[in-house]
C-alpha positions as CSV (number, residue, x, y, z in Angstrom):
1,M,27.4,28.4,-45.7
2,L,29.1,25.3,-47.6
3,G,31.7,26.3,-50.9
4,I,33.8,24.6,-52.5
5,S,37.6,26.5,-52.0
6,K,39.4,24.4,-53.8
7,L,39.3,21.4,-56.4
8,L,42.8,19.8,-57.2
9,L,43.8,16.6,-59.1
10,N,47.0,15.3,-57.4
11,L,48.8,12.6,-59.6
12,Q,51.0,10.0,-57.9
13,E,52.9,7.7,-59.9
14,R,56.4,8.3,-60.2
15,N,56.6,6.7,-63.7
16,L,53.9,9.6,-65.0
17,E,55.5,10.6,-68.2
18,M,55.5,6.6,-69.6
19,V,52.0,6.3,-68.4
20,I,51.7,9.3,-70.4
21,G,53.0,8.4,-73.3
22,L,51.3,4.2,-73.3
23,F,48.3,6.6,-72.4
24,I,48.5,8.6,-75.5
25,L,49.8,5.8,-78.1
26,A,46.7,3.6,-76.7
27,I,44.5,6.2,-78.3
28,L,46.6,7.0,-81.4
29,F,46.4,2.8,-81.7
30,A,42.6,2.9,-81.4
31,I,41.8,5.9,-83.5
32,F,44.0,3.8,-86.5
33,T,42.1,1.0,-85.6
34,Y,38.8,2.8,-85.8
35,R,40.1,5.0,-89.5
36,H,39.2,2.0,-92.0
37,T,36.7,-1.0,-90.2
38,F,35.8,-4.1,-92.0
39,P,32.9,-4.6,-93.0
40,P,31.8,-0.3,-92.8
41,L,30.8,1.2,-90.1
42,S,28.6,4.5,-90.0
43,K,30.3,6.9,-88.8
44,R,28.1,8.0,-86.0
45,K,28.9,4.0,-85.1
46,K,32.6,4.9,-85.2
47,T,32.8,7.8,-83.0
48,L,30.5,4.9,-80.0
49,L,32.9,2.2,-80.6
50,L,36.3,4.8,-80.0
51,A,34.0,6.9,-77.6
52,L,33.8,3.6,-75.2
53,R,37.2,2.9,-75.9
54,I,39.4,6.3,-74.7
55,V,36.9,5.8,-71.9
56,A,38.0,2.4,-71.1
57,L,41.7,3.5,-71.5
58,F,41.1,6.4,-69.2
59,S,39.3,5.1,-66.8
60,L,42.5,2.8,-66.8
61,F,45.6,5.6,-67.1
62,L,43.4,7.1,-63.7
63,V,44.1,3.7,-62.1
64,L,47.8,3.5,-63.4
65,S,48.4,7.5,-61.8
66,E,47.1,6.9,-59.0
67,P,45.7,10.3,-58.8
68,I,44.0,11.7,-55.5
69,L,41.5,14.6,-56.0
70,T,41.2,17.2,-53.4
71,I,38.1,18.7,-52.4
72,A,38.2,21.8,-50.0
73,R,34.7,23.9,-48.8
74,R,34.4,26.5,-46.6
75,H,32.7,26.8,-43.6
76,V,31.6,30.0,-42.3
77,Q,30.1,29.7,-39.0
78,K,28.4,31.6,-36.7
79,P,29.5,32.6,-33.3
80,V,27.7,30.4,-30.6
81,I,26.9,31.9,-26.7
82,A,26.1,29.5,-24.2
83,L,23.4,30.4,-21.8
84,L,24.0,29.0,-18.2
85,L,21.2,29.2,-15.4
86,D,21.4,28.6,-12.5
87,T,18.6,25.5,-11.8
88,S,19.6,24.2,-8.2
89,G,17.7,24.2,-4.8
90,S,19.1,27.5,-3.9
91,M,17.0,29.6,-6.3
92,N,14.1,28.1,-4.5
93,L,14.6,30.6,-1.8
94,K,12.8,33.5,-1.2
95,G,13.9,37.0,-1.3
96,T,12.0,40.7,0.1
97,D,8.6,39.1,-2.6
98,I,9.9,37.0,-5.5
99,K,11.6,33.8,-5.3
100,R,15.3,33.6,-7.0
101,I,14.1,31.4,-9.8
102,E,10.9,34.2,-10.0
103,A,13.8,36.5,-10.5
104,L,15.7,34.9,-13.3
105,Q,12.4,34.7,-15.0
106,N,11.8,37.3,-14.7
107,L,15.7,38.5,-15.8
108,L,15.7,36.4,-19.2
109,K,12.0,38.1,-20.2
110,N,14.5,41.2,-20.8
111,D,14.9,42.5,-24.9
112,I,19.1,41.5,-24.5
113,F,18.7,37.2,-24.8
114,K,16.6,38.4,-27.9
115,K,19.1,40.1,-29.8
116,I,21.8,37.9,-28.6
117,S,19.7,34.7,-30.0
118,Y,19.5,37.7,-33.5
119,L,23.6,37.9,-34.1
120,A,24.4,35.1,-32.7
121,E,23.4,31.1,-32.2
122,L,22.2,30.9,-28.3
123,K,22.6,27.6,-26.9
124,T,20.9,27.6,-23.5
125,F,21.2,25.1,-20.4
126,G,20.4,24.3,-17.1
127,F,23.1,23.4,-14.2
128,A,22.7,22.1,-10.4
129,D,24.4,18.8,-9.8
130,S,24.1,18.6,-13.7
131,L,23.5,20.2,-16.9
132,I,20.5,20.1,-19.0
133,P,19.6,21.8,-22.5
134,M,16.5,24.1,-21.9
135,N,14.8,26.2,-24.4
136,L,13.5,29.7,-23.1
137,E,10.2,29.5,-24.4
138,R,9.3,26.1,-22.2
139,K,8.4,25.8,-18.5
140,F,11.2,25.3,-16.2
141,P,12.1,21.9,-14.8
142,D,10.2,21.9,-11.5
143,S,12.9,19.6,-9.6
144,L,16.0,21.9,-9.3
145,G,19.1,20.5,-8.1
146,N,20.2,19.2,-4.6
147,A,23.8,21.0,-5.2
148,T,25.3,23.5,-7.6
149,S,28.6,23.2,-9.6
150,I,29.6,25.8,-11.6
151,G,32.8,24.4,-12.3
152,D,31.9,21.2,-13.6
153,A,28.9,23.4,-15.7
154,I,31.7,25.7,-17.2
155,E,33.7,22.4,-18.6
156,L,30.5,20.2,-20.0
157,V,29.2,23.3,-21.7
158,V,33.0,24.1,-23.0
159,K,33.1,20.1,-23.8
160,K,29.6,19.8,-25.6
161,L,30.3,23.2,-27.9
162,S,34.0,22.4,-28.5
163,R,33.4,21.8,-32.3
164,Q,31.5,25.0,-32.5
165,N,32.6,28.9,-32.4
166,L,31.9,29.5,-29.2
167,R,32.2,32.9,-28.6
168,G,30.9,33.1,-24.0
169,I,29.4,31.7,-21.9
170,V,26.7,33.7,-19.6
171,I,26.2,32.5,-16.7
172,L,22.7,34.1,-14.1
173,S,23.1,32.4,-11.2
174,D,22.9,33.2,-7.2
175,G,26.8,32.4,-7.1
176,A,26.2,29.4,-4.8
177,N,28.9,26.5,-5.4
178,N,28.9,23.9,-3.3
179,L,29.5,20.8,-5.6
180,G,32.8,19.8,-8.2
181,E,35.9,21.4,-9.7
182,D,36.1,25.3,-8.6
183,P,34.8,27.2,-10.8
184,V,37.7,30.2,-11.1
185,L,40.4,27.3,-11.9
186,V,38.3,26.5,-14.6
187,A,36.8,29.5,-15.2
188,R,40.4,30.6,-16.2
189,S,41.7,28.1,-18.0
190,T,38.6,27.7,-20.6
191,N,40.7,30.5,-22.8
192,I,36.6,31.8,-23.5
193,P,35.0,35.0,-22.0
194,I,32.5,34.5,-19.1
195,Y,29.7,37.0,-18.5
196,T,28.0,36.7,-15.1
197,R,25.1,38.4,-13.5
198,G,24.0,37.8,-9.7
199,V,20.7,36.5,-9.3
200,G,18.6,36.8,-6.7
201,E,18.7,38.2,-2.4
202,Y,19.7,36.1,0.2
203,I,17.4,37.0,3.3
204,P,17.6,34.6,6.0
205,P,14.7,32.7,6.4
206,K,13.0,31.3,9.4
207,D,14.8,27.9,10.1
208,V,16.0,25.1,12.6
209,S,19.0,23.8,11.8
210,I,21.8,21.0,12.2
211,E,24.7,22.5,10.9
212,R,27.4,20.0,12.4
213,M,28.2,17.2,13.8
214,V,31.4,15.9,15.5
215,Y,31.7,11.7,17.3
216,N,34.4,9.1,16.7
217,D,33.7,7.0,13.5
218,I,35.3,4.3,15.8
219,A,34.2,3.5,18.6
220,Y,34.1,0.0,21.2
221,V,31.2,-1.8,22.8
222,D,30.0,-0.3,26.0
223,D,31.6,2.8,24.9
224,Q,30.4,6.1,26.0
225,I,30.5,8.1,22.7
226,P,30.2,11.5,22.7
227,V,27.6,13.5,19.5
228,Q,27.7,17.1,19.9
229,V,25.8,18.8,17.8
230,D,25.9,22.3,16.9
231,I,21.9,24.4,16.4
232,S,21.9,27.6,14.3
233,Q,18.3,29.3,14.3
234,T,17.0,32.3,13.1
235,G,13.4,33.4,14.1
236,F,12.7,30.4,16.5
237,D,13.8,32.2,19.7
238,Q,12.9,31.7,22.7
239,L,11.8,28.1,22.4
240,K,12.2,24.5,23.9
241,I,13.1,22.3,21.2
242,P,14.4,17.9,21.8
243,V,17.2,17.2,20.5
244,S,17.7,13.1,20.0
245,I,19.1,10.5,18.3
246,K,17.8,6.9,16.9
247,E,18.7,3.8,15.6
248,K,15.9,2.1,13.5
249,K,12.8,2.9,16.0
250,N,14.7,2.7,20.0
251,T,15.5,6.4,21.3
252,L,19.2,6.2,22.9
253,A,19.6,10.2,23.5
254,Q,17.4,13.2,24.3
255,Q,18.6,16.5,25.3
256,N,15.9,19.8,25.8
257,L,17.9,22.5,23.8
258,N,16.7,26.3,24.9
259,L,17.2,28.5,21.7
260,G,18.4,31.7,21.9
261,K,18.8,35.1,20.1
262,S,18.0,34.8,16.1
263,G,21.2,33.7,14.2
264,A,23.2,32.5,17.0
265,T,24.6,28.7,16.8
266,Q,24.3,26.6,20.5
267,T,25.8,23.6,20.6
268,V,24.4,20.4,22.5
269,D,26.1,17.3,24.0
270,L,24.3,13.7,23.5
271,T,26.2,10.7,24.1
272,I,25.1,7.0,22.9
273,I,26.6,3.5,24.2
274,P,26.6,1.1,21.9
275,K,25.9,-2.8,22.8
276,E,27.0,-4.6,20.0
277,A,29.7,-4.6,17.8
278,G,28.9,-3.3,14.0
279,L,28.2,-0.9,11.9
280,H,25.5,1.2,12.7
281,R,23.4,4.1,11.7
282,Y,22.7,6.5,14.0
283,D,20.0,9.1,13.0
284,L,19.9,12.6,15.0
285,A,16.3,14.9,14.7
286,I,14.6,17.7,15.8
287,P,11.3,19.2,15.0
288,V,10.1,20.5,12.3
289,L,8.5,24.0,13.6
290,D,5.6,25.9,12.3
291,G,6.9,28.1,9.3
292,E,10.2,26.5,8.5
293,S,11.2,27.4,5.4
294,V,13.4,24.7,4.8
295,K,13.0,20.8,6.6
296,E,15.2,19.0,5.4
297,N,18.5,20.3,7.6
298,N,16.7,19.1,10.6
299,R,17.9,15.5,10.1
300,R,20.9,14.1,9.3
301,S,22.5,10.3,10.2
302,F,25.6,8.9,10.6
303,T,27.5,5.5,11.2
304,I,30.2,4.7,13.4
305,K,31.9,1.6,14.1
306,V,31.8,-0.7,16.6
307,L,34.5,-2.9,17.8
308,K,33.9,-6.2,20.5
309,S,37.2,-5.7,22.1
310,K,40.1,-3.1,22.9
311,I,42.6,-2.8,20.8
312,A,45.8,-5.2,22.2
313,I,49.6,-4.0,20.6
314,L,52.7,-5.1,21.4
315,L,55.7,-2.2,21.2
316,I,58.9,-3.2,20.7
317,S,61.8,-1.6,20.4
318,G,65.5,-2.3,19.5
319,S,66.3,0.1,22.8
320,L,64.7,2.3,25.7
321,N,65.0,5.7,24.0
322,W,62.9,8.6,23.7
323,E,61.1,7.6,20.8
324,Y,59.8,4.5,22.4
325,T,59.1,6.5,26.3
326,F,57.0,9.1,23.9
327,L,55.0,7.0,21.8
328,K,54.2,4.3,25.3
329,R,53.1,7.3,27.4
330,A,50.9,8.3,24.0
331,L,48.5,5.5,23.8
332,E,48.6,4.0,27.1
333,K,46.5,7.3,27.1
334,D,44.2,5.2,25.2
335,K,41.6,3.7,27.1
336,N,40.5,1.6,24.6
337,I,44.2,-0.1,23.8
338,E,45.7,-3.0,25.7
339,L,49.6,-2.1,25.9
340,K,52.0,-4.8,26.0
341,T,56.3,-3.7,25.4
342,L,59.8,-5.3,24.6
343,V,63.0,-3.7,24.7
344,Y,66.0,-5.4,23.9
345,G,69.1,-4.2,25.6
346,T,73.0,-3.0,24.0
347,K,73.3,-7.2,24.0
348,G,70.2,-8.0,21.8
349,Q,67.9,-9.5,24.5
350,P,65.1,-8.8,26.2
351,V,65.6,-6.5,28.8
352,L,61.6,-6.1,29.1
353,G,59.2,-8.6,28.3
354,R,59.8,-11.3,25.6
355,F,58.5,-11.9,21.8
356,P,55.6,-14.5,21.7
357,Q,55.9,-17.4,21.8
358,G,54.5,-19.4,18.5
359,E,51.5,-18.8,16.5
360,K,48.7,-18.5,19.6
361,Q,50.7,-16.1,21.4
362,L,51.2,-13.8,18.2
363,S,47.3,-13.8,17.1
364,L,46.9,-12.7,20.7
365,F,47.7,-8.8,19.4
366,D,46.0,-7.0,16.6
367,I,49.2,-4.9,15.9
368,L,53.3,-4.9,16.6
369,I,54.6,-1.9,16.1
370,F,58.5,-1.1,15.5
371,I,60.7,1.3,16.9
372,D,64.2,1.2,14.7
373,P,64.7,-2.5,14.6
374,P,68.0,-4.0,14.2
375,G,68.3,-7.1,11.6
376,F,68.2,-9.8,13.7
377,I,64.5,-9.0,15.6
378,L,63.5,-8.7,12.2
379,K,65.2,-11.5,10.5
380,S,64.7,-14.2,13.9
381,H,61.1,-13.6,13.5
382,E,60.6,-12.6,9.8
383,K,58.1,-16.0,9.0
384,E,56.0,-15.5,12.0
385,I,55.7,-12.0,11.0
386,E,54.7,-12.3,7.8
387,D,51.4,-14.8,8.3
388,F,50.5,-12.4,11.5
389,V,50.1,-10.0,8.9
390,F,49.3,-11.8,5.3
391,S,46.7,-14.8,6.7
392,K,45.9,-14.1,10.4
393,G,44.8,-10.2,9.3
394,G,47.1,-8.0,12.1
395,S,48.5,-5.4,11.1
396,T,52.9,-3.8,12.1
397,L,54.0,-0.4,12.1
398,F,57.7,0.7,11.5
399,L,59.9,3.2,12.3
400,L,62.3,3.7,10.8
401,G,65.8,4.4,12.4
402,K,69.5,4.3,12.2
403,E,69.5,0.2,13.4
404,F,67.3,-0.2,10.4
405,M,69.9,0.1,8.4
406,D,71.7,-3.2,9.8
407,T,68.4,-5.3,7.5
408,H,69.8,-5.9,4.8
409,G,69.3,-9.5,5.2
410,F,65.1,-9.2,6.1
411,M,64.8,-6.5,3.4
412,E,66.5,-8.8,0.1
413,T,64.2,-12.1,1.2
414,S,60.8,-10.4,3.1
415,S,57.9,-8.7,0.9
416,L,56.1,-7.4,3.9
417,L,57.3,-3.5,3.7
418,P,56.1,-1.7,1.4
419,F,59.0,-0.8,-0.9
420,D,60.0,-1.5,-4.3
421,P,62.3,-4.3,-3.7
422,A,64.1,-3.2,-6.7
423,G,64.9,-0.3,-5.1
424,R,66.3,-1.0,-1.6
425,S,69.2,0.4,-1.1
426,I,69.0,2.1,2.0
427,T,71.0,5.0,3.2
428,F,70.5,7.1,6.4
429,S,70.8,11.2,6.1
430,S,70.7,13.5,8.9
431,A,69.0,16.5,7.8
432,N,66.2,18.8,9.1
433,I,63.0,16.9,7.3
434,N,60.0,17.7,6.8
435,L,57.0,16.6,5.5
436,K,54.5,17.6,2.3
437,L,51.1,15.4,1.8
438,T,50.8,13.8,-1.3
439,E,47.4,14.4,-3.3
440,E,45.8,11.3,-1.7
441,G,47.3,11.6,1.9
442,K,45.6,15.2,2.2
443,L,42.5,12.6,2.4
444,H,43.7,9.4,4.6
445,P,42.5,8.8,7.6
446,V,46.3,8.9,9.1
447,T,46.7,11.9,7.9
448,R,43.8,14.1,8.8
449,L,44.9,15.5,11.7
450,V,41.4,18.2,11.7
451,E,38.5,17.7,9.3
452,N,39.1,20.9,7.8
453,S,41.2,20.7,4.2
454,E,43.1,23.7,5.0
455,E,43.3,24.0,8.2
456,N,45.3,20.5,8.1
457,E,47.5,20.8,5.3
458,K,48.7,24.4,7.4
459,I,49.2,22.6,10.4
460,W,51.3,19.8,9.1
461,S,53.8,22.7,6.8
462,D,53.7,23.8,10.7
463,L,55.1,20.9,12.2
464,P,59.0,21.1,14.3
465,P,61.2,19.1,11.2
466,F,62.7,15.6,12.0
467,L,66.7,15.3,12.1
468,G,67.2,12.1,9.6
469,V,65.1,9.5,7.2
470,V,65.9,6.6,6.1
471,I,65.8,6.4,2.6
472,L,64.9,3.5,1.0
473,G,63.9,4.2,-2.9
474,S,60.5,4.1,-4.5
475,V,57.1,2.0,-3.1
476,T,55.4,-0.7,-3.9
477,K,52.2,-1.0,-6.6
478,D,50.1,-1.9,-3.9
479,A,51.0,1.2,-1.7
480,S,50.3,5.0,-1.1
481,N,53.0,7.7,0.2
482,L,50.2,10.0,2.3
483,A,53.6,12.1,3.2
484,G,56.9,13.3,1.7
485,F,60.2,14.8,0.9
486,R,62.6,16.4,-0.8
487,N,65.1,13.7,-1.0
488,P,68.3,15.5,0.6
489,Q,71.0,13.9,-1.5
490,I,68.8,13.9,-5.3
491,P,67.0,17.0,-4.7
492,D,64.4,15.9,-8.1
493,V,63.5,12.7,-6.2
494,F,59.8,13.6,-3.9
495,S,60.9,10.1,-1.4
496,P,58.4,8.6,0.5
497,G,58.0,9.5,4.5
498,I,54.9,8.0,5.2
499,V,53.7,4.3,3.1
500,V,50.5,2.3,4.0
501,R,49.2,-0.7,2.1
502,N,47.2,-3.6,2.6
503,Y,48.8,-7.0,3.1
504,G,47.1,-10.3,2.6
505,K,44.4,-9.9,4.8
506,G,46.8,-7.2,7.6
507,K,47.7,-3.9,6.9
508,V,51.4,-2.4,7.6
509,M,52.5,1.5,7.9
510,A,56.4,2.8,7.3
511,I,57.2,5.5,8.7
512,T,61.4,6.6,7.2
513,T,61.7,10.1,9.0
514,T,63.2,9.9,12.6
515,P,62.0,11.5,15.4
516,F,58.6,11.3,15.6
517,W,59.0,12.5,19.6
518,R,59.5,16.1,18.4
519,W,56.2,16.7,17.3
520,D,54.9,15.9,21.2
521,F,58.6,17.5,22.8
522,L,58.8,20.8,20.8
523,L,55.5,21.8,20.8
524,W,54.8,22.7,24.4
525,G,58.0,25.2,23.9
526,I,56.1,26.9,21.4
527,G,53.1,27.1,23.4
528,K,51.0,24.7,22.2
529,D,50.1,20.7,23.6
530,N,50.8,17.6,22.2
531,Q,47.5,17.0,20.7
532,I,48.5,17.0,16.7
533,Y,51.0,13.9,18.6
534,Q,47.5,12.5,20.2
535,T,45.5,12.8,17.0
536,F,48.4,11.1,14.6
537,W,48.4,8.3,16.4
538,N,44.8,6.9,17.3
539,N,44.4,8.1,13.4
540,S,47.6,5.8,12.5
541,V,46.5,2.9,15.4
542,R,42.4,2.9,14.1
543,W,43.4,3.1,10.9
544,L,45.7,-0.2,11.1
545,V,43.2,-2.0,13.5
546,V,39.5,-1.5,11.0
547,R,39.9,-5.1,9.3
548,E,39.0,-4.0,5.5
549,D,37.1,-6.9,4.2
550,M,39.7,-8.8,2.1
551,D,37.4,-11.3,0.5
552,L,38.2,-11.9,-2.8
553,I,35.9,-9.4,-4.0
554,N,35.9,-6.4,-2.0
555,L,33.3,-3.8,-3.9
556,F,31.8,-0.7,-1.8
557,T,30.9,2.5,-1.8
558,D,32.9,5.3,-0.7
559,K,30.3,6.7,2.4
560,K,27.8,4.7,3.7
561,I,25.8,8.0,3.8
562,Y,25.4,10.6,1.4
563,K,23.9,14.6,1.1
564,G,21.3,14.9,-1.3
565,G,23.8,16.2,-4.1
566,E,26.7,14.3,-4.0
567,R,27.9,11.8,-6.2
568,I,27.9,8.4,-5.9
569,T,31.4,7.0,-5.9
570,F,31.9,3.3,-6.4
571,K,35.6,0.6,-5.0
572,A,36.1,-3.0,-5.9
573,K,39.0,-4.9,-5.7
574,I,39.3,-8.2,-6.9
575,F,42.0,-10.3,-5.5
576,D,43.4,-13.6,-6.6
577,Q,44.0,-16.6,-4.5
578,N,47.7,-15.3,-3.5
579,Y,45.9,-11.9,-2.5
580,Q,47.3,-10.3,-5.7
581,K,45.3,-7.5,-8.0
582,I,43.1,-8.9,-10.3
583,G,43.6,-6.3,-12.8
584,D,42.0,-7.6,-16.2
585,A,38.4,-8.3,-14.6
586,S,34.9,-6.6,-15.6
587,V,33.2,-5.2,-12.7
588,G,29.9,-4.0,-13.1
589,V,27.1,-2.7,-11.0
590,N,23.2,-2.9,-10.5
591,I,21.7,0.0,-8.6
592,K,17.7,-0.4,-6.7
593,G,16.4,1.8,-4.8
594,E,13.0,3.4,-4.2
595,A,13.4,6.7,-5.7
596,L,14.5,4.9,-9.2
597,P,11.7,3.6,-11.3
598,D,14.0,1.2,-12.9
599,S,17.4,-0.1,-12.1
600,E,20.7,1.6,-13.2
601,L,23.8,-0.7,-14.4
602,V,27.2,1.2,-13.5
603,N,30.2,-0.8,-15.1
604,L,33.8,0.2,-13.4
605,S,37.1,0.7,-14.9
606,L,40.8,0.1,-13.4
607,D,42.5,3.3,-12.1
608,E,46.3,3.4,-12.3
609,L,46.5,1.9,-8.3
610,G,44.8,-1.3,-9.6
611,N,41.4,-0.7,-8.4
612,Y,38.2,-0.6,-10.6
613,T,35.7,2.8,-9.8
614,A,33.5,4.1,-10.9
615,T,31.1,7.2,-10.0
616,L,27.7,8.4,-10.0
617,R,25.4,11.0,-10.7
618,A,24.4,11.8,-8.0
619,L,20.5,10.0,-7.0
620,P,17.2,11.6,-4.9
621,P,17.0,10.9,-1.5
622,G,16.6,6.8,-0.5
623,R,18.2,3.9,0.5
624,Y,19.4,2.6,-2.6
625,S,20.8,-1.5,-2.8
626,F,23.6,-2.7,-5.0
627,E,24.1,-6.1,-6.5
628,G,27.7,-6.1,-8.3
629,K,29.3,-9.3,-10.5
630,V,32.7,-9.4,-11.3
631,F,33.6,-11.8,-14.8
632,R,37.0,-12.8,-15.9
633,D,37.4,-14.8,-19.2
634,G,34.1,-14.7,-18.9
635,K,34.0,-16.8,-16.3
636,K,32.3,-15.6,-13.2
637,L,34.1,-15.3,-9.6
638,G,31.8,-14.2,-7.3
639,V,28.5,-11.6,-6.4
640,K,29.1,-8.9,-3.9
641,K,25.7,-7.1,-2.0
642,G,26.0,-3.7,0.0
643,E,23.2,-0.3,0.2
644,F,23.6,2.9,0.6
645,L,21.4,5.6,1.8
646,V,20.9,9.0,0.0
647,E,20.0,11.4,3.0
648,E,16.6,14.0,2.5
649,Y,19.7,16.7,3.5
650,S,21.6,18.2,1.0
651,V,24.7,20.0,-0.4
652,E,22.8,23.2,-1.3
653,D,21.4,23.3,2.2
654,S,24.3,24.0,3.9
655,D,24.5,27.3,2.6
656,L,22.2,29.9,1.5
657,K,24.1,32.6,1.1
658,T,24.0,34.2,-2.2
659,D,27.7,34.5,-3.7
660,F,27.8,37.5,-6.5
661,D,31.8,37.5,-5.3
662,L,32.9,34.4,-6.5
663,L,31.2,35.6,-9.7
664,K,32.7,38.0,-10.6
665,R,35.6,36.2,-9.8
666,I,34.9,33.8,-12.5
667,A,34.0,36.7,-14.9
668,E,37.4,38.7,-13.9
669,V,40.0,35.5,-14.9
670,S,38.7,34.8,-17.6
671,G,38.8,38.3,-19.2
672,G,34.3,38.6,-19.1
673,E,32.4,40.6,-17.1
674,Y,30.1,41.0,-14.0
675,Y,27.0,43.5,-14.1
676,Q,25.4,44.9,-11.6
677,K,20.8,44.4,-11.9
678,E,20.7,46.9,-14.9
679,Q,24.2,46.7,-16.2
680,I,23.1,43.5,-18.7
681,E,22.2,45.9,-20.8
682,N,25.3,46.4,-21.6
683,L,26.2,42.8,-21.9
684,T,25.5,42.5,-26.7
685,G,28.2,45.5,-26.9
686,D,31.1,43.5,-24.6
687,L,30.2,40.0,-26.7
688,N,32.8,39.2,-29.7
689,L,30.1,37.7,-31.9
690,V,32.5,37.2,-34.7
691,E,32.1,34.9,-37.6
692,K,34.6,31.8,-37.4
693,E,35.5,30.4,-40.4
694,K,36.4,26.5,-41.8
695,Q,38.0,24.6,-44.1
696,K,37.2,21.1,-44.3
697,T,39.2,19.4,-46.6
698,K,38.8,15.7,-48.2
699,E,40.7,13.2,-50.4
700,I,39.2,10.8,-52.5
701,Q,41.1,8.1,-53.9
702,L,39.9,7.3,-57.4
703,W,42.6,4.6,-58.2
704,N,41.4,3.0,-55.8
705,H,37.6,3.4,-56.0
706,P,35.5,0.8,-57.3
707,L,34.2,2.6,-60.0
708,L,36.7,2.8,-62.1
709,L,36.8,-0.7,-61.9
710,A,33.4,-1.0,-63.3
711,I,33.4,2.0,-66.3
712,F,36.7,0.1,-67.7
713,V,34.4,-3.7,-67.7
714,L,31.1,-1.9,-69.0
715,C,32.9,0.2,-71.5
716,L,34.6,-2.7,-73.2
717,S,31.8,-5.2,-72.4
718,I,29.4,-2.5,-75.1
719,E,32.0,-2.1,-76.9
720,W,32.9,-6.0,-77.7
721,A,29.2,-6.4,-77.8
722,V,28.3,-3.6,-80.5
723,R,31.4,-5.2,-82.4
724,K,30.4,-8.5,-82.9
725,R,26.8,-7.2,-82.9
726,S,28.8,-5.4,-86.5
727,Q,30.4,-8.4,-87.4
728,L,33.5,-6.5,-87.2
729,L,36.9,-8.3,-87.3
């Protein structure tokens, strides 16, 4: 309902009294002028001329007094209820009698939703991995989504209806959330009550599925690569099935599995031996059996980056110490590492090995590891080390300690270390230091000690503390702090502990906490082993040795293979001739695929780290190719091509159970209600269907309006024409 609630005219001119006085005098003069005319005019014509003069003077008065007309309109908004319907793939599963989606359709026939639409405006949306408007009177979509993102659906509907009187959200779902934001956290932050009702039931379907694959994603030519596969089944006990790994059409490994008791998970160990270096894509498959309810989970794909030779590492230590001893032993355990050592004595002379002489000898190594290096070592080989990393694509790892305090000369001139030159005041603090993962560290391959994120964070929090730390200030803009600590000297500052960066064609890693060998030695004393210590160094070596594409244009997807329902993320790094990042380029990616009717264009935007990123919605299963074009100042810098695969296996297939407890928590934290079966009848009474009154105010600057000028000119023109026709002096 619309209505004018306020109409106000404000005059802004400071000398308003003088303007009004002049206006009155001008009108009196006009009246005096037309009181006696020559030749005499009729009263009607005099009145017309006087009226035209007064209107012209009034328009001039409005211009001089600078009036603003304020119009306020009152608008009463009808309450809005958002109805979110789960249209994901899990809704296609059958319960005792009917599918979950059919149970949902039956529930929508309840008169309760007609009552709500009468009392409020009912906005209906379907959600899976995205949000789409729906009409209750039309048929449900035939294509069900490959993922369920309840949190994203809540966020999107709140944003979409932000200007309306949204009084509540009703969610009808099986609760099987598997993508996007945590729906409980989102529900808590919306300040809108959410009412939920569980739909469907879980009866284990007759199915054989690949539950998990464990393998190393980096290997070497002619290495035996173990692939551990977990297979679960329901309803197919006592059958024998083949489990195979293929590359293209070639079967590389196969083993028969005798299926055990229904509901059990069994492990199969396979081995593949790559013969060529490069990125290899493998397909793991089990046959589709008669009567299976889900066939998409019978096939999985994975990639392994195969390197051509062993990793050559030079381990350099300022002295023969425990850090050197433990790290040397850990590196020697890896048969893919060819290790050479260099140890300096008390007089600064090598007692074991020697530093490579010349570029040719240095280029034989992939990684240089420095353990608490004294300043003279770094300073005397500064140019060779920087060239080894920046130009030749080698990598360096620095374990810093007390001896590193004597490196001021190197710190002042070198740009190799990933610390800000403006803040390189070096201090050493003897204190118990526990490292805490940063958000980037939670995902980085160096600091991911186990696959499960929550378990990984717990492992880091339980590790023995370090006894000292080199404090070097902030990191460079192109570096990433993976783990840090509260500065013992300035508790409010979170200082870097494990820092990585790309430097030219190579990589640099620096660790400021010491000693690291405590992760090995102390864990044995509490009944554990040194697996965490070993894993950390294995991760670090593999990250350092894997060469990223260091062309001036580096464009890629965050994965080579996606599950159905996963969103596609593009990333790009653009460099100039000095390998400095370019932040003012435009990057567009054109995507083509067998499942796309037309190609799609995605524009990447610059993030806070100086990289270009874009996240695309989930795509249908199939192979896709992309071509990225980079422009700067209207000039094309280059083109980059690539490809990725979306599996038939989707995130929706990974867990088919209903999760009504999640729906209960969403309702509880938002101030809404969760309904069991017939309790949905209480929904109308629980909804707070209150109208909301809004007032929209509009200000019009009359003095600046072109209509006033038109009226002024028109009135004077008509007056002049009448006076001339009447031969009036």
